TIPAMI-100389 format. One record per residue (C-alpha): residue in one letter; x, y, z. Coordinates in steps of 0.25 Angstrom, whole numbers, padded with zeros to 4 digits, always signed. Example, Ala and Ser with C-alpha at 12.3 -4.5 7.8 and 13.67 -1.06 7.14 Angstrom:
BEGIN
A+0049-0018+0031/S+0055-0004+0029/
% end
This chain:
BEGIN
X+0054-0025-0111/X+0047-0017-0100/X+0044-0022-0087/X+0029-0022-0090/X+0031-0031-0103/X+0040-0040-0095/X+0029-0042-0084/X+0018-0044-0095/X+0027-0055-0101/X+0029-0062-0088/X+0014-0061-0085/X+0011-0067-0099/X+0021-0078-0097/X+0015-0081-0083/X+0001-0081-0089/X+0006-0090-0101/X+0012-0099-0090/X-0002-0101-0083/X-0008-0105-0096/X+0003-0114-0100/X+0003-0121-0087/X-0012-0123-0087/X-0012-0129-0101/X+0000-0137-0098/X-0007-0144-0086/X-0019-0147-0094/X-0010-0153-0105/X-0002-0162-0096/X-0015-0167-0090/X-0019-0171-0104/X-0031-0162-0103/X-0036-0168-0090/X-0035-0158-0079/X-0039-0168-0068/X-0025-0175-0069/X-0019-0162-0065/X-0015-0160-0050/X-0020-0145-0051/X-0029-0137-0060/X-0023-0132-0073/X-0023-0117-0067/X-0013-0121-0057/X-0003-0126-0067/X-0005-0113-0075/X-0002-0105-0062/X+0009-0114-0059/X+0016-0111-0072/X+0013-0096-0071/X+0019-0095-0058/X+0032-0102-0063/X+0032-0092-0074/X+0028-0079-0067/X+0033-0080-0053/X+0048-0082-0055/X+0048-0072-0067/X+0041-0061-0059/X+0049-0063-0047/X+0062-0062-0055/X+0056-0049-0061/X+0053-0043-0048/X+0066-0047-0042/X+0073-0041-0054/X+0066-0028-0053/X+0069-0026-0039/X+0084-0030-0040/X+0088-0025-0054/X+0088-0010-0051/X+0097-0012-0039/X+0107-0021-0047/X+0107-0011-0059/X+0110+0001-0050/X+0121-0007-0043/X+0127-0009-0057/X+0125+0005-0060/X+0132+0010-0047/X+0144+0001-0050/X+0146+0006-0064/X+0145+0021-0060/X+0157+0030-0062/X+0167+0032-0051/X+0163+0047-0051/X+0148+0043-0047/X+0153+0032-0037/X+0161+0042-0029/X+0149+0051-0026/X+0142+0050-0012/X+0130+0040-0011/X+0120+0051-0013/X+0126+0057-0025/X+0128+0043-0031/X+0113+0039-0028/X+0109+0052-0035/X+0118+0048-0047/X+0112+0034-0048/X+0098+0040-0048/X+0102+0049-0059/X+0107+0038-0067/X+0095+0029-0065/X+0086+0041-0068/X+0093+0044-0081/X+0093+0029-0085/X+0078+0028-0083/X+0075+0041-0090/X+0072+0049-0078/X+0075+0063-0074/X+0089+0065-0069/X+0093+0077-0060/X+0107+0083-0062/X+0117+0082-0073/X+0118+0069-0081/X+0133+0066-0082/X+0138+0056-0093/X+0141+0046-0081/X+0127+0046-0077/X+0122+0045-0091/X+0130+0033-0093/X+0127+0026-0080/X+0112+0029-0084/X+0114+0022-0097/X+0120+0010-0090/X+0109+0009-0080/X+0098+0009-0090/X+0106-0001-0098/X+0107-0010-0086/X+0092-0009-0083/X+0088-0012-0097/X+0097-0024-0098/X+0093-0029-0084/X+0078-0028-0088/X+0080-0035-0101/X+0088-0046-0094/X+0077-0047-0083/X+0066-0048-0093/X+0073-0059-0100/X+0075-0067-0087/X+0061-0065-0082/X+0055-0070-0095/X+0064-0082-0095/X+0061-0085-0080/X+0046-0084-0084/X+0047-0093-0096/X+0056-0103-0088/X+0046-0103-0077/X+0034-0105-0087/X+0041-0117-0093/X+0045-0123-0080/X+0031-0122-0074/X+0025-0127-0087/X+0034-0139-0087/X+0030-0143-0072/X+0016-0144-0076/X+0011-0158-0074/X-0001-0166-0069/X+0006-0169-0056/X+0011-0154-0053/X+0004-0149-0041/X+0002-0135-0047/X-0009-0130-0038/X+0000-0133-0025/X+0012-0126-0032/X+0004-0114-0036/X-0002-0113-0022/X+0012-0114-0016/X+0018-0103-0025/X+0006-0094-0022/X+0007-0096-0007/X+0022-0093-0008/X+0019-0080-0016/X+0009-0076-0006/X+0018-0079+0006/X+0029-0071-0001/X+0019-0059-0003/X+0015-0060+0011/X+0029-0060+0016/X+0032-0048+0007/X+0020-0040+0013/X+0025-0044+0027/X+0039-0040+0024/X+0035-0027+0018/X+0027-0024+0031/X+0039-0027+0040/X+0048-0019+0031/X+0039-0007+0032/X+0038-0008+0047/X+0053-0010+0049/X+0056+0002+0040/X+0047+0010+0048/X+0053+0006+0061/X+0067+0008+0056/X+0064+0022+0051/X+0056+0026+0063/X+0067+0021+0072/X+0076+0031+0065/X+0066+0042+0067/X+0065+0039+0082/X+0080+0041+0084/X+0077+0055+0080/X+0064+0058+0086/X+0060+0052+0100/X+0049+0041+0099/X+0041+0049+0110/X+0041+0062+0102/X+0036+0055+0090/X+0025+0046+0097/X+0020+0057+0106/X+0024+0070+0099/X+0012+0080+0097/X+0019+0088+0086/X+0023+0083+0072/X+0033+0093+0064/X+0044+0085+0058/X+0052+0097+0053/X+0066+0091+0054/X+0078+0097+0047/X+0082+0092+0033/X+0096+0094+0036/X+0105+0097+0048/X+0104+0111+0053/X+0091+0114+0046/X+0081+0123+0054/X+0069+0115+0058/X+0075+0102+0062/X+0066+0099+0074/X+0053+0093+0072/X+0041+0086+0080/X+0038+0072+0077/X+0026+0069+0085/X+0017+0059+0078/X+0004+0061+0086/X-0001+0073+0077/X+0000+0064+0065/X-0007+0052+0071/X-0017+0061+0077/X-0020+0067+0063/X-0020+0053+0057/X-0030+0047+0067/X-0039+0059+0066/X-0040+0058+0050/X-0041+0043+0051/X-0052+0044+0061/X-0060+0054+0053/X-0058+0046+0040/X-0063+0033+0048/X-0075+0041+0053/X-0079+0043+0038/X-0074+0030+0032/X-0079+0020+0042/X-0094+0024+0044/X-0096+0027+0029/X-0088+0015+0024/X-0095+0005+0034/X-0109+0010+0031/X-0106+0010+0016/X-0102-0004+0017/X-0114-0008+0026/X-0123-0002+0015/X-0116-0008+0003/X-0115-0022+0010/X-0129-0023+0017/X-0139-0013+0011/X-0135-0009-0003/X-0140-0017-0015/X-0130-0023-0025/X-0132-0012-0035/X-0129-0001-0025/X-0117-0009-0019/X-0112-0010-0033/X-0112+0005-0035/X-0109+0010-0020/X-0097+0001-0017/X-0088+0005-0030/X-0091+0020-0027/X-0086+0019-0013/X-0074+0011-0017/X-0071+0022-0027/X-0067+0031-0015/X-0055+0021-0012/X-0049+0023-0026/X-0049+0039-0026/X-0035+0044-0024/X-0032+0050-0010/X-0027+0063-0017/X-0041+0064-0022/X-0046+0063-0008/X-0036+0073-0004/X-0041+0083-0014/X-0055+0080-0010/X-0052+0082+0005/X-0043+0095+0002/X-0053+0102-0008/X-0067+0097-0003/X-0067+0091+0011/X-0058+0100+0018/X-0064+0113+0013/X-0078+0108+0016/X-0074+0105+0031/X-0067+0118+0032/X-0079+0126+0026/X-0089+0118+0035/X-0080+0121+0047/X-0080+0136+0044/X-0095+0136+0043/X-0096+0129+0057/X-0085+0138+0062/X-0075+0127+0064/X-0060+0128+0061/X-0057+0118+0050/X-0043+0117+0044/X-0042+0117+0029/X-0035+0103+0031/X-0042+0095+0041/X-0042+0081+0047/X-0057+0080+0044/X-0056+0083+0029/X-0045+0072+0028/X-0052+0062+0037/X-0065+0064+0029/X-0059+0061+0016/X-0050+0050+0020/X-0063+0044+0026/X-0070+0045+0013/X-0058+0038+0006/X-0058+0027+0016/X-0073+0024+0015/X-0071+0013+0004/X-0061+0005+0013/X-0072+0004+0023/X-0084+0002+0014/X-0079-0007+0004/X-0071-0017+0013/X-0083-0017+0023/X-0093-0019+0012/X-0085-0031+0008/X-0083-0037+0022/X-0098-0035+0025/X-0102-0042+0012/X-0093-0054+0016/X-0101-0056+0028/X-0109-0069+0026/X-0124-0067+0022/X-0128-0078+0032/X-0124-0069+0044/X-0134-0058+0039/X-0145-0069+0036/X-0143-0074+0051/X-0144-0060+0056/X-0157-0058+0048/X-0162-0071+0053/X-0161-0067+0067/X-0169-0054+0064/X-0158-0044+0063/X-0160-0032+0054/X-0151-0028+0043/X-0144-0017+0051/X-0143-0027+0063/X-0137-0037+0054/X-0126-0028+0049/X-0123-0023+0063/X-0123-0036+0070/X-0118-0046+0059/X-0112-0040+0046/X-0103-0029+0053/X-0098-0038+0064/X-0095-0049+0053/X-0088-0039+0044/X-0080-0032+0055/X-0066-0037+0052/X-0068-0032+0038/X-0074-0019+0042/X-0062-0016+0052/X-0052-0020+0041/X-0059-0010+0032/X-0059+0001+0042/X-0044-0002+0045/X-0041+0000+0030/X-0048+0013+0030/X-0041+0018+0043/X-0027+0014+0037/X-0031+0021+0024/X-0035+0033+0032/X-0022+0033+0040/X-0013+0032+0028/X-0020+0043+0020/X-0010+0054+0016/X-0015+0062+0004/X-0029+0066+0010/X-0023+0070+0023/X-0012+0079+0016/X-0023+0086+0008/X-0034+0087+0018/X-0028+0087+0032/X-0014+0093+0030/X+0000+0091+0036/X-0002+0098+0049/X+0001+0088+0061/X-0009+0093+0070/X-0012+0086+0083/X-0027+0088+0083/X-0040+0080+0084/X-0048+0091+0077/X-0052+0085+0063/X-0053+0100+0058/X-0038+0102+0059/X-0027+0098+0050/X-0019+0086+0053/X-0010+0076+0046/X-0007+0061+0047/X+0004+0052+0048/X+0005+0048+0033/X+0005+0062+0029/X+0017+0065+0037/X+0024+0053+0032/X+0022+0058+0018/X+0027+0072+0021/X+0039+0067+0029/X+0044+0058+0018/X+0043+0068+0006/X+0053+0079+0003/X+0067+0081+0006/X+0069+0074+0019/X+0081+0067+0025/X+0077+0052+0027/X+0084+0051+0041/X+0078+0064+0047/X+0067+0063+0058/X+0057+0070+0049/X+0058+0059+0038/X+0059+0047+0048/X+0047+0052+0056/X+0039+0047+0044/X+0043+0032+0047/X+0039+0034+0062/X+0026+0039+0057/X+0024+0027+0048/X+0028+0018+0059/X+0018+0024+0069/X+0007+0023+0058/X+0010+0009+0056/X+0009+0006+0071/X-0004+0013+0071/X-0010+0006+0059/X-0005-0008+0065/X-0012-0004+0078/X-0025-0001+0071/X-0024-0014+0064/X-0022-0022+0076/X-0033-0016+0084/X-0043-0019+0072/X-0038-0033+0071/X-0041-0035+0086/X-0055-0029+0085/X-0058-0038+0073/X-0052-0050+0080/X-0060-0047+0093/X-0073-0045+0085/X-0071-0058+0077/X-0069-0066+0090/X-0082-0060+0095/X-0091-0064+0083/X-0084-0077+0079/
% end
C-alpha cells in the first residue's frame, strides 16, 4: 500500500464517518431533528473529526519520526569496519546505503556490507510502513466507532466541533508564529557568527561587495569586501523602477475595472491581467534578457546613451509588469467592497464621478490599496530570476538605471550554492544579508501600518 492509497483510505473513512454520524443523529432522534441539540451536520462533522483527526496526526508523526528511528537502527547494526570510520566517512556510507535501498544512484564501489545494510534498511522501511498503515487504519476505525457511539440527542455536537476547530486554528497560529520566531533566531545565530569574522561597521557601511574568501586555508584570494550598501542600493533601485510601473498601471486599471468598465468588459479584462501573475518568473527573465534589455540598449545607442546590456531599468520594468496583478486585482476587490451608499451620498451632494472616486472611494479603500502595494513591493524585493537574467551579478554602487546592478536575494542565492564551507565568512554573509532584508521589510510594514492607522483615525 502506497502513501497515496493510505491517505485516500483515511479520507474515505472520514467521509464515511460524516455520513454515518449524520444518519445516526437522525435515527436516535426518531426522525425529528428538532429534538437534537445541534443540526445533523454537526454530528456528522463530530464523528468525522473523531475518525480523521487522530489518524492523520498519527500518520504525520510517524512520517516525521520513522526515518530517524530506522536510521538509528541501521547505524547500530552496521559492521565495525564502518563504525570505526570518521564522522564524514560514516555519513557518506549511510547516504550510499539509503540511496541504494531506494534505488537511487550510488557513487563509489558497492561492497557486500553496504549491499546487505541496504537490504536491511529497505526491509525495515517496508515493515515499518506496513505496521504504520495497519495502526493508522485501526485508529481511524476506532475513532469512527467511538464518535458514532457518542451520538445522542443530548450531545452538544456544535459546541464540541467549534471547540475542536478553535483548537486546531490556535495550533496552526502557534505553528506559524513559532516558524517565524525560528527563522529569526536562525538568522540571528548565523549572522552573529558572521559578525565575529567581519566587523559590523564594515558590513553596514561598506561601499564594496566582493566576498572572495578562500575555500581552504592558505588559498590565494582569501580576502574580501562585505559592504552591503551596493546590494541594498541595487535592490531599492530596481524596486523603485518596478513600483513606478506597477503602482500607476495597476491602480488605474483597478479604478477603471471597478468604476468605469461594464460587467462584460470587467469579465474579460480582469482575468487577462491576472494571467500575468501566473507566468513563471523564468519566462519573464527570458523576456527581459531577449526583448526588453536589447530594446533599451538599441534605443540608448540611437540617443547616444551608454546603456549596459544588463541594466537595472530592464529588470525593474519587467518586475513592474509582473507586479501589476498584485496591485490591480487586490485594489479592484477593495474598491468594489466600498459600500455603494458612500458613492450615492457623494452623488447626492453634487460630486462628479471622478470627484467621488478621489474623495470617497480611494480614501475608503486606502488600507487595502496600501496592502496591495506592500505585497507588490515585497514581491519585487524578493525577485531573483529576472534580476539574474536582466540586471546581472555586478555589485555596482550607482543610481544610474542604465548600468548593471544586483540585489540582495541574488547574492544570497549565489553565496549558498557551489562548493563552500558553511562556516566561512562568504557563506555566513548570506545570513547577515537575510537578516538585514528582514529588518528592512519589517520597517516598511511598520511604516505602512502607521500611515494606514493615521488615515483611519482621520476618516472615522
